[in-house]
C-alpha positions in Angstrom: -16.0 6.3 8.1 -17.3 8.7 11.2 -18.4 11.9 10.2 -19.4 14.4 13.1 -19.8 18.6 13.5 -17.8 20.4 15.6 -20.1 22.7 17.6 -20.1 24.8 20.6 -22.0 27.6 22.0 -24.8 28.7 23.6 -28.1 28.8 24.1 -29.5 30.3 21.1 -28.4 27.0 18.9 -31.6 26.1 20.6 -32.7 27.8 17.5 -30.8 26.8 14.8 -32.4 24.3 12.6 -29.4 22.0 12.6 -30.6 20.0 9.9 -31.4 22.0 7.7 -28.1 23.2 7.7 -26.0 19.9 8.0 -26.9 16.9 6.5 -28.4 14.2 9.0 -25.3 11.3 10.2 -25.4 7.7 8.6 -23.1 6.9 11.3 -25.2 4.5 14.0 -24.8 6.6 17.5 -23.8 4.4 20.7 -26.3 6.2 22.3 -29.4 4.5 20.4 -30.8 1.4 22.4 -28.6 -1.3 21.8 -27.2 -3.8 24.5 -29.6 -1.7 27.1 -27.8 1.6 25.8 -30.7 4.4 25.9 -30.5 6.8 23.1 -29.2 10.3 23.5 -33.1 12.0 23.7 -34.4 9.2 26.3 -30.9 9.9 28.5 -31.4 13.5 28.2 -35.2 12.6 29.6 -34.1 10.0 32.1 -31.8 12.5 33.5 -34.1 14.9 34.5 -36.4 12.7 35.4 -34.2 11.5 38.1 -33.4 15.4 38.8 -36.6 15.8 39.8 -36.9 12.9 42.1 -34.1 14.1 44.3 -34.8 17.8 43.8 -38.6 16.8 45.3 -36.6 14.9 48.2 -37.3 16.2 52.0 -34.7 13.8 53.5 -31.3 15.6 54.4 -28.1 13.9 55.7 -27.2 16.9 58.2 -24.3 18.7 56.3 -25.2 22.3 57.4 -26.4 21.3 61.2 -25.9 24.3 63.0 -24.8 26.7 60.3 -26.0 30.3 60.4 -26.0 32.2 56.7 -27.3 35.1 54.7 -28.8 34.4 51.2 -29.5 37.1 48.8 -31.0 37.1 45.5 -34.1 34.8 46.8 -37.0 36.7 45.3 -38.1 34.5 42.3 -39.6 31.6 43.2 -37.7 30.2 40.3 -34.4 30.6 40.6 -30.5 29.6 42.1 -31.2 31.7 45.4 -34.4 29.8 46.3 -33.3 26.2 45.5 -30.4 27.1 48.0 -32.9 28.4 50.7 -34.5 25.3 50.2 -31.6 23.0 50.2 -29.9 24.6 53.2 -32.7 23.6 55.4 -33.0 20.4 54.0 -29.5 20.2 55.0 -30.4 21.2 58.5 -29.0 24.6 58.7 -30.3 26.4 61.9 -31.0 29.8 61.0 -31.2 31.1 57.2 -31.8 34.8 56.7 -33.0 36.0 53.3 -32.5 38.9 51.1 -34.5 40.6 48.5 -35.5 43.8 46.9 -38.6 42.2 45.5 -40.3 40.2 48.4 -43.4 39.5 46.6 -42.7 36.1 46.9 -40.4 35.6 50.0 -43.3 34.9 52.6 -44.6 32.4 50.8 -41.4 30.8 50.6 -40.5 31.2 54.3 -43.8 29.9 55.4 -43.0 26.6 52.7 -39.5 26.0 54.7 -41.2 26.3 58.1 -43.7 23.6 57.0 -41.4 21.3 55.7 -38.4 22.2 57.7 -38.8 23.0 61.1 -35.9 22.8 62.8 -34.7 26.0 60.7 -35.3 29.0 61.9 -36.2 31.5 58.7 -36.2 35.4 58.8 -36.7 37.3 55.8 -35.9 41.0 54.6 -36.8 43.3 51.7 -34.0 45.1 50.7 -31.6 45.9 48.0 -28.2 43.7 48.0 -26.1 46.2 46.6 -26.9 49.0 49.9 -24.5 49.0 52.2 -27.0 50.0 55.0 -29.0 47.0 54.2 -25.9 44.8 54.1 -24.6 46.0 57.1 -27.8 45.5 58.9 -28.6 42.0 58.2 -25.0 40.7 59.2 -25.4 42.5 62.4 -29.1 41.1 63.0 -27.2 37.6 62.3 -24.7 38.0 64.9 -27.0 39.6 67.2 -29.7 36.6 67.4 -27.7 33.9 66.5 -23.9 35.3 67.9 -22.1 33.7 64.5 -22.0 33.6 60.8 -20.9 30.7 58.9 -21.9 31.8 55.3 -22.9 34.4 53.4 -23.8 33.5 49.8 -23.9 36.9 47.7 -26.2 36.0 44.5 -28.7 38.7 44.1 -28.1 39.8 40.1 -30.0 40.9 37.1 -28.9 40.1 33.3 -30.1 43.7 32.1 -32.6 46.4 32.9 -36.4 45.4 31.6 -38.7 47.9 30.5 -40.9 48.5 33.7 -44.4 47.5 31.3 -42.7 44.5 29.9 -41.4 43.1 33.7 -43.8 40.1 33.3 -44.1 39.4 30.1 -42.6 35.7 29.3 -40.3 36.9 26.1 -40.0 40.6 28.3 -35.8 41.5 27.4 -35.2 39.3 24.6 -34.9 41.7 22.2 -32.9 43.4 24.4 -30.4 40.9 25.1 -29.1 41.2 21.5 -28.6 44.9 21.8 -25.0 46.2 20.1 -22.7 47.7 23.1 -23.8 50.8 21.3 -27.7 50.8 21.6 -26.8 50.1 25.6 -27.7 53.3 28.1 -24.1 53.7 30.3 -26.8 54.2 33.1 -27.9 51.0 32.5 -24.0 49.6 32.5 -23.4 51.8 35.9 -27.0 49.7 37.6 -25.7 46.3 36.1 -22.4 46.7 37.9 -23.9 48.3 41.1 -26.2 45.5 41.2 -24.2 42.3 40.5 -20.4 43.7 41.4 -21.2 46.0 44.4 -23.7 43.4 46.3 -20.3 41.3 46.2 -17.8 43.4 47.4 -20.1 44.8 50.3 -20.8 41.2 50.9 -17.2 40.5 51.4 -16.7 43.6 53.0 -19.3 43.6 55.9 -19.4 39.4 56.0 -15.9 38.7 56.4 -15.1 40.2 59.9 -18.5 38.7 60.8 -17.2 34.8 59.7 -14.2 35.4 61.1 -15.7 35.7 64.7 -15.8 32.7 67.3 -19.2 32.2 70.1 -18.5 29.3 71.8 -21.5 29.4 73.7 -23.4 29.2 70.8 -21.5 26.1 69.1 -18.9 28.1 67.0 -15.8 27.7 68.2 -13.6 27.7 65.4 -13.5 30.6 63.4 -13.8 31.5 59.7 -16.6 30.6 57.4 -17.4 30.5 53.8 -18.3 33.6 50.6 -20.2 32.3 47.8 -20.6 34.2 45.3 -22.7 33.7 42.1 -20.7 34.9 38.8 -21.2 33.2 35.7 -19.8 31.6 32.6 -20.1 34.8 30.9 -17.7 36.0 33.5 -15.0 33.1 31.9 -15.8 33.5 28.1 -17.2 35.7 25.6 -20.6 35.0 23.7 -22.4 34.1 27.1 -24.1 37.1 27.6 -24.0 41.5 27.0 -21.2 43.2 27.3 -22.5 45.1 30.9 -23.2 41.6 32.2 -20.2 39.6 31.5 -18.4 42.6 32.7 -19.9 42.7 36.3 -19.5 39.1 36.5 -16.0 38.7 35.5 -15.8 41.2 38.0 -17.0 39.0 40.6 -14.9 35.6 39.4 -12.0 38.6 40.1 -13.0 39.0 43.7 -13.4 35.4 44.6 -9.4 34.9 44.6 -8.7 38.6 45.2 -10.6 37.8 48.1 -9.3 34.7 49.5 -5.3 36.4 49.3 -6.7 39.3 51.2 -8.3 37.1 53.5 -5.0 34.8 54.4 -4.6 33.4 57.7 -8.4 33.8 58.5 -10.0 29.9 57.6 -12.5 32.0 55.0 -12.8 30.7 51.9 -14.1 32.6 49.1 -15.0 31.0 45.9 -17.6 32.2 42.7 -20.1 30.0 40.9 -20.3 30.3 37.5 -23.6 28.8 36.0 -24.2 28.2 31.9 -27.5 28.0 31.2 -29.6 27.0 34.1 -33.9 27.0 33.7 -34.4 30.6 36.1 -36.8 32.8 35.8 -34.1 35.1 34.1 -34.1 33.2 31.4 -37.7 32.4 31.4 -38.0 33.9 28.0 -35.6 31.6 26.2 -37.1 28.5 27.5 -40.7 30.0 26.3 -39.2 31.0 22.8 -37.7 27.2 22.7 -41.1 25.6 23.5 -43.5 28.3 21.4 -41.0 26.5 18.3 -41.1 23.1 19.0 -37.4 23.0 20.4 -37.3 22.7 23.9 -35.6 19.4 24.1 -33.0 21.1 21.8 -32.3 23.7 25.0 -28.5 22.9 26.5 -28.2 20.2 23.5 -24.5 21.8 23.2 -22.7 21.3 26.0 -21.8 17.6 26.5 -24.5 16.5 28.6 -27.2 17.4 26.2 -29.7 19.4 28.4 -29.9 23.1 30.3 -29.3 22.8 34.1 -31.4 23.8 37.1 -31.1 25.8 39.8 -31.1 22.6 42.0 -27.9 21.4 40.4 -26.3 25.1 41.6 -27.7 25.1 44.5 -25.5 21.4 45.3 -22.3 23.5 44.5 -23.3 26.5 46.8 -24.1 23.5 49.4 -20.6 22.4 49.0 -18.7 25.4 49.2 -20.7 27.0 51.9 -20.3 23.5 54.2 -16.9 22.3 55.7 -16.8 19.6 52.7 -15.1 22.3 50.8 -12.5 23.2 53.7 -9.8 23.3 51.3 -11.2 25.1 48.4 -10.6 28.8 47.6 -9.5 31.4 45.4 -11.9 29.8 42.6 -14.5 30.4 40.1 -16.2 26.6 39.1 -18.4 26.4 36.4 -21.7 24.7 36.6 -22.5 24.5 32.9 -22.5 20.9 31.8 -19.3 21.0 30.3 -19.9 24.0 27.9 -16.9 26.2 28.5 -14.6 22.3 28.8 -14.8 23.3 24.4 -13.0 26.1 21.9 -15.7 28.3 20.6 -17.2 26.0 17.7 -16.9 26.5 13.9 -19.5 24.9 11.5 -17.6 22.7 9.6 -17.6 18.7 9.4 -15.2 16.9 10.6 -13.9 13.7 9.0 -12.1 10.4 10.5 
């Protein structure tokens, strides 16, 4: 007889002492060390170590050679935007334009990219991704300096408004994340929609005409390019984030499909990336709390990959969508969540076979 728990949820399950509510399974797991197969925990560890080695590699394949692109939301040192900038440079991008409202870490990132990848030009701008003049300016800068634009990665976003006094505290915002809708000021909803959704609308509005331009003397003879938008699984499924955040990310996912059809015939692709539990600056508090409780190795344990994702893994999808390799992928909202959204919501019961 095989007994197994049917569960599916978000990162909050990392803090649930499952062994206290569900008795240990008596059946031998097929992943225990037997016939050369590793245990679940050892498999997780091996996967993370292999991932770290790939992240640290500086050897690219030239997939972005000659490409000019804009990336927003590149402020946090441990973030999807930063990881994508590094990957694009590693893959031979000609010129990267980086934008973030908080430019505290941008100069060091730019210096690092120039040192590691001298063949890639890097420019950075301190600006609000949801400001129309700022978006117009950075698009025009790319066109004036390089003559063409090949991709725009609209990645800027926030999950909530944090109190300024707690902005740098590891656990800041965790209590706020659990607020009911009635406890959230309407001004906060509006600001989250502005940063997360309006910024994407502006990217589509102003980058699309630029992507359509050719510049034969600069090496771009075929019109078109790629708009890559950062959404979230919270925009696809319930119970993955606060209501304002989830609503804003649902809007982003919707814009991917809608814009793809609005730009029909222009060879411009529009796709949204929907990350699940990714270890970034935004989720730092969750991982710090899990570490304090001795449950760091439980994070992401409910998805089939049995671990959290890293920014580099989301950046790989951004790279694919921005490159010519995704030339027939359009209007999609693609999850990067270890398989979390592949399941129906869980019920804490035991199933028997």
